[in-house]
N, C-alpha and C positions, 0 to 999 in steps of 0.2 A: 504494500500500500504506500502511495507516495506521501512524503512528509515535506513540509516547507524547509528550505535551506536556511532561511533567516527568520528571526523572530518578528512577528507583527507588532507594530507600535500600538500604544493605548489609544491614540487618536484614530487609527485605522479600525480598531474594534468598536470604538464609540460611534463612528460613522455608520458601521454596519448595523448597529443596534438602534439607530434613531427611529426606525419605523415600527418598533415594537411599542405599542401603546396600551395602557390599561383602559378598558371600557367598563362603564357601569352596567350592571345587570338591568334588563328591562323589567319593570315591575307593573303589575296589573291588579286591579281590585276585582275580587270575585263578586259576581252579581247576586249570588245566593247568600253567601255568608258575610260579605262586606270586608273580608280579610285581604290584606295586601300580600301578594306572593310573586315569585319569579314566574315569568311566562313559560308555557309548555312544560310545566312541572306539576306534579301532584303536591298538595299541601294538606297539613293536618289542621282541623278546626273542631274543637269540642270533642276530641276523641274519635273523629271520623276523618277518613281520607277522601279528599275531593279532587276531581280532575274534570276540567271544563264544566264546572257547575254541577256535576253529578257526584253522588256518593259512590265511591269505588269499594271501600272497605268500611263496614259498619263499626267494628271495634278493633282495637289493636291486639293481635294475637300474642304479643310479647308481654303485655300487662297481665295476662291470666296465669 
């Protein structure tokens, strides 16, 4: 596997990394529960698991 002959400078590495940006997660308010959650993810509300405004799991199986 090829390896570089010389060391890359810190400036060169920084230039390469300039395009990596942190983005905030898109949040949505559920129409049924009114809870704020990350989009396209299931979320817990009052012991029930919701996805797209519908109950997916009634009670948590871990709690029993």
